[in-house]
C-alpha positions in Angstrom: -108.0 -103.3 112.8 -106.7 -103.1 109.0 -107.5 -100.4 106.5 -108.8 -103.3 104.2 -109.8 -106.5 104.7 -110.0 -109.0 101.6 -112.4 -112.1 101.7 -111.8 -114.2 98.2 -115.2 -115.5 96.4 -114.5 -118.4 94.8 -117.6 -120.2 93.7 -120.4 -119.2 95.8 -120.1 -117.1 98.9 -119.9 -119.1 102.0 -123.2 -119.3 103.9 -121.7 -117.9 107.7 -120.3 -114.3 105.9 -123.4 -112.0 106.6 -123.4 -113.2 110.2 -119.6 -112.8 110.1 -119.2 -109.7 107.9 -122.8 -108.2 107.7 -126.1 -108.5 105.7 -124.1 -105.9 103.1 -121.9 -108.7 102.0 -124.0 -110.6 100.3 -124.5 -107.6 98.1 -121.1 -107.1 97.7 -120.2 -111.1 96.8 -123.4 -111.0 94.2 -121.3 -107.7 92.9 -118.2 -109.4 92.8 -119.4 -112.3 90.7 -120.9 -110.3 88.7 -118.6 -107.9 87.3 -115.9 -110.1 88.1 -114.0 -107.6 89.9 -113.9 -106.4 93.4 -116.7 -105.0 95.6 -116.6 -102.9 98.5 -119.1 -103.0 101.8 -118.6 -101.4 105.0 -118.8 -104.0 107.8 -120.7 -103.6 111.1 -117.9 -102.1 113.3 -117.0 -99.4 109.8 -113.7 -101.8 108.4 -113.9 -101.8 104.8 -114.1 -105.1 103.5 -113.8 -106.1 99.4 -115.1 -109.5 97.8 -112.6 -110.3 95.4 -113.7 -113.1 92.7 -111.1 -115.8 91.7 -110.8 -116.3 88.3 -112.1 -119.4 87.2 -110.2 -120.0 84.4 -106.4 -120.6 85.9 -104.6 -123.3 87.4 -104.0 -123.4 91.2 -101.8 -121.5 92.5 -102.0 -119.0 89.8 -105.7 -118.3 90.4 -104.5 -117.2 94.1 -102.1 -115.3 92.8 -104.5 -113.2 90.6 -106.6 -112.6 93.2 -103.9 -111.5 95.5 -102.7 -109.0 92.9 -106.4 -107.9 92.7 -106.8 -107.0 96.2 -103.4 -105.1 95.7 -104.4 -103.0 93.0 -107.8 -101.8 95.0 -105.7 -101.3 97.9 -103.6 -99.1 96.1 -106.6 -97.4 94.6 -108.0 -96.8 98.3 -104.6 -96.2 99.6 -105.0 -98.3 102.0 -101.5 -98.6 104.5 -102.7 -102.3 106.1 -104.3 -105.0 104.7 -105.8 -108.1 106.0 -106.6 -111.1 103.8 -109.0 -114.0 104.8 -107.3 -116.7 103.2 -109.8 -119.8 102.6 -107.7 -122.5 103.5 -103.6 -122.8 103.5 -102.6 -123.8 100.4 -103.9 -120.5 99.0 -102.4 -118.4 101.9 -98.8 -118.2 100.3 -100.2 -117.8 96.5 -102.1 -114.7 97.9 -99.4 -113.0 99.8 -96.8 -114.0 96.4 -99.4 -112.6 94.2 -100.3 -109.4 96.6 -96.5 -108.7 97.4 -95.6 -108.7 92.8 -99.2 -107.1 92.4 -98.5 -104.2 94.3 -95.2 -103.3 92.9 -94.4 -100.2 91.8 -91.0 -98.4 90.0 -90.5 -95.1 91.3 -87.2 -94.3 91.8 -87.4 -91.5 89.0 -90.4 -90.0 89.9 -90.2 -86.8 91.8 -93.5 -86.6 93.2 -94.4 -85.9 96.8 -97.4 -87.8 97.2 -96.4 -91.4 95.9 -98.1 -93.8 97.9 -96.5 -96.2 100.6 -96.5 -99.8 100.6 -99.2 -101.5 102.4 -98.4 -104.1 105.1 -100.3 -107.5 104.7 -101.6 -110.3 106.6 -102.7 -113.1 105.9 -105.2 -115.3 108.7 -106.6 -119.1 107.7 -109.4 -119.7 110.6 -108.8 -117.0 112.0 -105.0 -117.3 112.7 -101.8 -115.8 111.6 -100.5 -117.8 108.4 -97.0 -118.2 107.3 -96.6 -116.7 104.2 -92.9 -116.1 104.4 -92.2 -118.2 101.3 -94.7 -116.4 99.2 -93.1 -112.9 99.8 -90.0 -114.3 99.4 -90.3 -115.7 96.1 -92.4 -111.8 95.2 -89.3 -109.8 96.9 -86.5 -111.6 94.8 -88.8 -111.5 91.8 -89.0 -107.6 92.2 -85.5 -107.2 93.0 -85.3 -108.7 89.3 -87.4 -106.2 88.0 -85.9 -103.4 89.8 -82.6 -104.2 87.6 -84.1 -104.5 84.5 -86.1 -101.0 84.6 -83.0 -98.9 85.7 -81.9 -96.4 83.7 -79.2 -97.7 81.0 -77.1 -94.8 82.6 -77.0 -96.5 86.5 -76.7 -99.8 85.2 -73.3 -100.0 83.5 -71.3 -103.5 83.9 -69.3 -102.0 87.0 -72.7 -100.4 88.5 -74.4 -103.1 87.7 -71.5 -105.7 89.2 -71.9 -104.0 92.1 -75.1 -103.8 92.7 -75.2 -107.9 92.7 -72.3 -108.5 94.8 -74.0 -106.6 97.4 -77.0 -108.0 97.0 -76.0 -111.7 96.4 -73.6 -111.4 99.5 -76.7 -110.0 101.7 -78.9 -112.9 100.8 -75.9 -115.2 102.1 -74.6 -115.8 98.6 -70.9 -116.1 97.9 -70.3 -113.5 95.6 -67.1 -112.4 93.3 -67.3 -110.1 90.7 -64.5 -110.6 87.3 -62.2 -107.0 86.1 -61.4 -107.0 82.2 -58.1 -108.4 83.3 -59.3 -111.5 84.5 -61.7 -112.0 81.9 -58.8 -111.2 79.5 -56.8 -113.8 81.3 -59.5 -116.5 80.8 -59.6 -116.1 77.1 -63.0 -114.8 76.8 -63.0 -113.8 72.8 -66.5 -113.6 72.6 -67.4 -110.7 75.9 -64.2 -109.3 74.8 -65.6 -108.8 71.4 -68.6 -107.2 72.2 -66.9 -104.8 74.8 -64.6 -103.5 72.0 -67.0 -100.8 71.0 -67.9 -99.2 74.8 -66.0 -97.2 76.5 -67.2 -99.4 80.2 -65.1 -102.4 80.5 -67.0 -105.6 81.1 -67.5 -107.1 83.8 -68.3 -111.3 85.0 -70.1 -111.7 88.3 -69.8 -115.3 89.9 -72.7 -116.2 92.2 -72.8 -119.2 94.2 -75.5 -121.1 96.6 -74.0 -124.2 98.5 -76.2 -125.1 101.7 -74.3 -126.9 104.2 -73.5 -130.1 103.2 -73.6 -129.7 99.4 -70.2 -127.6 98.6 -68.8 -131.1 97.0 -71.5 -131.7 95.2 -71.5 -131.2 91.3 -73.4 -127.6 90.9 -76.1 -126.8 88.3 -75.0 -123.8 86.6 -77.0 -120.7 85.5 -75.7 -118.5 82.4 -77.4 -115.3 82.3 -77.1 -113.0 79.6 -76.6 -109.1 80.8 -76.5 -106.8 77.9 -77.0 -104.1 79.5 -77.8 -101.9 77.2 -77.7 -103.1 73.1 -77.6 -100.7 70.5 -77.1 -103.5 68.1 -73.5 -102.4 67.3 -72.8 -101.1 63.9 -76.1 -103.7 62.6 -77.6 -101.1 64.0 -81.3 -101.1 65.9 -84.0 -98.6 64.7 -85.4 -96.8 67.8 -89.0 -97.4 68.1 -90.2 -100.6 69.3 -86.7 -102.0 69.8 -83.8 -100.2 71.2 -86.0 -97.9 72.7 -86.5 -101.0 75.2 -83.1 -102.2 74.9 -82.4 -101.5 78.6 -84.0 -104.5 79.2 -81.2 -106.9 77.3 -79.7 -107.9 80.6 -83.3 -109.0 82.0 -81.8 -113.2 81.4 -78.8 -111.6 83.8 -81.8 -110.3 86.5 -83.6 -113.5 86.1 -80.7 -115.3 87.2 -79.9 -113.2 89.7 -83.3 -113.2 91.2 -83.4 -116.9 91.3 -80.3 -116.6 93.2 -81.7 -114.8 96.0 -85.5 -116.5 95.8 -82.3 -120.3 96.6 -80.8 -118.5 99.3 -84.1 -117.2 101.0 -85.9 -120.4 100.6 -82.7 -122.6 101.3 -82.8 -125.0 98.5 -80.4 -127.8 99.0 -79.1 -127.8 96.1 -75.3 -126.2 94.4 -76.0 -123.5 92.2 -73.3 -121.3 90.9 -74.5 -118.2 88.5 -72.3 -117.1 85.6 -73.7 -113.8 84.4 -71.1 -111.8 82.1 -71.5 -108.1 80.8 -70.9 -105.1 78.9 -72.6 -103.0 76.9 -73.2 -103.5 73.0 -72.2 -99.9 71.1 -70.4 -98.7 67.7 -67.7 -96.7 68.7 -64.1 -96.8 69.6 -62.8 -100.6 67.5 -66.4 -101.9 67.8 -66.3 -106.0 66.6 -67.7 -105.7 63.1 -69.5 -108.2 60.4 -66.6 -109.8 58.8 -64.7 -110.3 62.3 -63.3 -113.8 62.9 -63.5 -113.8 67.1 -61.8 -117.3 68.9 -64.1 -117.5 71.7 -63.1 -119.2 75.5 -63.3 -122.4 73.7 -61.1 -122.1 70.7 -63.3 -122.4 68.5 -63.5 -119.2 65.6 -66.8 -117.9 65.3 -67.2 -115.2 62.0 -69.6 -112.3 62.6 -72.2 -111.7 60.4 -74.0 -109.5 62.7 -72.8 -107.5 65.6 -76.8 -107.4 66.9 -76.5 -111.4 67.4 -74.3 -110.1 70.5 -75.9 -112.2 73.4 -74.6 -115.2 72.4 -71.1 -113.9 72.5 -71.2 -113.5 75.7 -72.8 -116.9 76.6 -70.7 -119.0 74.8 -68.2 -118.0 76.8 -70.1 -118.7 80.3 -71.2 -121.9 78.7 -67.7 -122.9 77.7 -66.4 -122.1 81.1 -69.0 -123.5 83.0 -67.2 -126.8 81.6 -65.0 -126.3 84.2 -67.4 -127.0 87.0 -68.1 -130.3 85.5 -72.2 -129.2 86.1 -74.8 -131.6 86.3 -76.6 -129.4 84.7 -76.0 -125.6 82.7 -79.1 -123.4 81.8 -78.3 -120.7 79.7 -81.5 -117.4 80.3 -81.6 -115.1 77.9 -83.5 -111.9 76.0 -81.7 -113.7 73.1 -84.4 -113.5 70.0 -86.8 -111.2 68.5 -87.9 -114.5 66.5 -89.3 -116.2 70.2 -91.6 -113.4 70.5 -93.2 -114.2 66.7 -93.4 -117.9 67.9 -94.9 -117.6 71.3 -96.0 -114.5 72.0 -95.4 -112.1 74.8 -96.8 -114.2 77.9 -94.7 -117.6 77.1 -91.2 -118.0 76.6 -89.2 -120.8 74.6 -87.3 -124.0 76.5 -84.8 -125.7 74.4 -82.7 -128.9 75.7 -80.2 -130.5 73.9 -81.8 -133.3 71.9 -80.0 -136.1 73.9 -81.2 -139.3 76.6 -81.7 -136.3 79.4 -84.0 -134.0 77.4 -87.9 -135.4 77.7 -87.0 -135.3 81.5 -85.9 -131.3 81.3 -88.9 -130.7 78.6 -91.2 -132.0 82.0 -89.1 -130.5 84.4 -89.5 -126.8 82.6 -92.6 -126.9 81.7 -94.4 -128.2 85.2 -92.1 -125.4 86.9 -93.7 -122.8 84.7 -97.3 -124.4 85.0 -96.8 -123.8 88.6 -95.3 -120.6 88.6 -97.4 -118.9 85.6 -94.0 -118.3 83.8 -95.1 -120.3 80.9 -92.8 -122.2 78.8 -92.9 -124.4 75.4 -90.2 -126.7 74.2 -88.9 -125.8 70.5 -86.7 -128.7 68.8 -82.8 -128.8 69.1 -82.4 -131.2 66.0 -78.7 -131.2 64.7 -80.0 -130.0 60.7 -80.0 -126.8 62.3 -76.8 -126.2 63.1 -76.1 -126.3 59.2 -77.3 -123.1 59.1 -74.4 -121.7 60.9 -72.1 -123.4 58.7 -69.1 -120.5 57.6 -66.6 -120.6 54.8 -64.0 -118.8 56.8 -64.6 -120.3 60.5 -65.8 -123.0 62.9 -69.3 -121.0 62.5 -71.1 -117.9 62.2 -73.1 -116.2 65.1 -76.5 -116.2 62.8 -78.4 -118.4 61.0 -80.6 -116.5 59.1 -84.1 -115.8 59.1 -85.8 -119.2 59.6 -85.9 -120.8 62.8 -84.5 -118.0 64.6 -84.5 -119.1 68.1 -83.4 -122.7 68.0 -80.2 -121.5 65.5 -79.4 -119.4 68.5 -79.4 -122.1 70.4 -77.9 -124.2 67.8 -75.3 -121.8 68.6 -74.6 -121.7 71.7 -75.0 -125.9 72.5 -72.0 -125.9 70.2 -70.0 -124.5 73.4 -71.1 -127.1 75.8 -69.4 -129.3 74.1 -65.8 -130.5 75.1 -62.9 -131.1 72.5 -63.9 -133.7 71.3 -67.3 -132.9 69.9 -69.1 -134.6 73.2 -71.6 -133.1 75.2 -69.9 -131.7 78.4 -73.1 -131.5 80.9 -76.7 -131.7 79.8 -77.4 -128.7 79.0 -81.1 -126.7 78.6 -81.3 -122.8 77.2 -84.1 -120.4 77.7 -84.9 -117.7 75.7 -87.4 -115.5 77.6 -87.3 -112.4 75.2 -91.0 -111.0 74.8 -91.8 -112.3 78.7 -89.2 -110.4 80.3 -90.6 -106.5 79.3 -94.3 -106.1 78.5 -96.0 -103.5 76.8 -98.9 -104.1 78.7 -100.0 -105.0 82.2 -101.7 -108.6 83.2 -102.2 -110.6 85.9 -99.8 -109.4 89.1 -97.3 -108.8 86.2 -96.2 -105.1 85.4 -96.1 -103.2 82.3 -91.9 -103.4 81.9 -89.9 -105.4 83.7 -92.0 -108.7 84.6 -89.1 -110.7 86.6 -90.0 -113.8 84.0 -87.9 -116.9 84.9 -87.4 -115.8 88.9 -90.0 -118.1 90.5 -89.8 -120.6 87.0 -85.8 -121.2 87.6 -86.6 -121.3 91.6 -89.1 -124.3 91.1 -86.9 -126.0 88.7 -84.2 -126.0 90.9 -86.1 -126.9 93.8 -87.4 -129.9 92.2 -84.2 -130.5 91.1 -82.7 -130.2 94.5 -85.9 -132.8 95.7 -85.0 -135.6 93.1 
């Protein structure tokens, strides 16, 4: 018998509950319905039973995830070591487990108290039989792995350490993993990444991960390029501390989301070849830090006039997107905490999805919006129209690294899109950009997302890529 049995109230309580769990269950169900909070009662055998209300204003499977997270919070409050869910059906079982694992997440690495609660074990039953919830737990585990990296203290995730953590995690999951050092990055001519790194004592890294299940090794891959600025001071264009620099340990959340998605692809065995490129550096104002006015020659050969050293993430990503041309991808997706303007436009619960405006645009908008609706990692499209690139015009170089105050999220995407083209200016591959700046690191919790690192993007990418694998 587990420490806590959870029943889920979706509308009216089932008529057989009193016979199965005792007469007090009806009162608990009424209390849960009235308060929209779990209500606890003791069953005939003394077992603690919680009636957990299921939100009516969310779609499935998200409503089940939120309910699972509510049960996880209750289990934490009462220090339950074992929890059993009675799921109403098999469709609800895995999302309930996913929500439980996401809602139970705690980052306690730096806490010194000796009374921290241990994670509760979970069993999920449907009609009295244990249900297979491995898929939901795998999705949550990958998301929590990304959360852990984002929440790490900056001094524990400088590029060499972060790259090694991703290499070890990737190999354990069954991915091919490679780490490029500064010499290799210089050989590849990644001028954007090297320019950002000039102010740092710690050399840059590039992590390359590959998921290539049996039968896909010769397929054109999907390429994910994730920004991993391990700490962003803004460089010589220094950020203010409060509500800005103090959160910049999270500026590698795009890279963490890509890493988590790769773990999830491997653990759920999605039949699609995917290669991740994760360029890494911190952005500091020391050494020979790059400065406004510098002209940087990028991996593609294009020149960029630096107007703001705090627009550094796009310099890393541009080199990754340029290198991606050598991989002949069927699609490339950049993922980054790129612009504060994203949060101004869409808030902290919705990311921006920005496909190149071409014959593929509608398909990819729909692909990512459907994945967002299914996972709760919501996205909304912004228009990457040709005129936005004019804001990146430079008097001395091919383009500048910022486009001014207006439409900052879109002009950042326009900058990146420039590097997805070949020498003749033709699109080298289909392209989508995801700006997850605000959803990646939260000021307050909601649903199954904690304050701090949310893991946004892991399950979004997983579902979008799984749909591509099926198509």
